[in-house]
C-alpha positions in Angstrom: 0.1 3.3 -4.2 2.4 3.5 -1.1 3.9 5.8 -0.1 1.6 8.4 -2.0 -1.5 7.0 -0.4 -1.8 5.0 2.8 -4.0 2.1 3.6 -7.2 3.4 5.2 -6.7 6.9 3.7 -9.9 8.6 2.6 -9.8 9.7 -1.0 -12.3 12.1 -2.7 -12.7 10.9 -6.3 -14.7 12.6 -9.1 -16.4 9.8 -11.0 -17.3 10.3 -14.7 -19.5 8.0 -16.7 -17.0 8.3 -19.5 -13.6 9.7 -20.3 -13.6 13.2 -22.0 -12.4 12.5 -25.5 -10.0 15.5 -25.0 -8.5 14.0 -21.9 -4.9 13.1 -22.1 -3.1 11.2 -19.3 0.1 12.8 -18.0 3.1 10.9 -16.8 3.0 10.5 -13.0 -0.7 11.1 -12.8 -2.8 8.9 -10.5 -5.8 7.3 -12.1 -8.7 5.1 -10.8 -9.2 1.8 -12.6 -12.1 -0.6 -12.2 -11.2 -4.3 -12.9 -13.7 -6.7 -14.4 -13.9 -8.4 -11.0 -15.4 -5.0 -9.6 -12.2 -4.1 -7.7 -11.2 -0.5 -7.8 -7.6 0.3 -8.0 -5.3 3.3 -8.0 -2.7 3.3 -10.6 0.1 5.7 -11.7 0.7 6.7 -15.4 4.3 5.9 -16.3 4.1 5.6 -20.1 2.1 7.4 -22.7 0.5 6.3 -25.9 3.0 5.2 -28.6 5.8 4.7 -26.2 7.8 1.3 -25.9 7.9 0.0 -22.3 10.2 -2.7 -21.0 10.9 -4.1 -17.5 14.5 -5.2 -17.3 17.4 -5.2 -14.9 15.0 -4.2 -12.1 14.0 -1.0 -13.8 11.3 0.4 -16.2 12.6 1.6 -19.5 10.5 3.8 -21.8 11.8 4.0 -25.5 15.2 2.4 -24.2 15.7 5.1 -21.6 15.6 4.2 -17.8 12.6 5.9 -16.3 13.8 7.6 -13.1 11.2 8.6 -10.5 10.5 8.9 -6.8 8.3 5.9 -6.6 9.2 2.3 -6.1 7.5 -0.3 -8.3 6.9 -3.8 -7.2 3.9 -5.6 -8.7 3.8 -3.9 -12.0 0.7 -4.1 -14.2 0.1 -2.6 -17.7 -3.3 -1.2 -18.6 -4.7 -0.3 -22.0 -8.0 0.1 -23.6 -9.2 -2.5 -26.1 -10.9 -1.2 -29.2 -10.0 2.3 -28.2 -12.1 3.9 -30.9 -15.3 2.2 -29.8 -14.7 1.6 -26.1 -13.7 3.4 -23.0 -13.4 0.4 -20.8 -10.0 -0.4 -19.5 -8.5 -3.8 -19.8 -5.6 -5.4 -18.2 -2.9 -6.7 -20.5 0.6 -7.9 -20.1 1.6 -9.2 -16.6 1.2 -8.5 -12.9 
């Protein structure tokens, strides 16, 4: 999450047992994701539900429009929930 957060920086995170059903992620928001391995990661929301995302020509494209922002992306990972209606557990899909 460089340059937003630096290695060794202390972060205070509110932990909830479940995601509020009314919560909607916002583009640019930083979220905490727990991998199946137990690792905890910080990730930035770049696309929203229903949007088409492509990585091409060194950029991120959302619905065929190049996503311009202040952050640099290197090792991109896509995250989505499987069985969204029944589960709140995040799954890693796509590539990293």
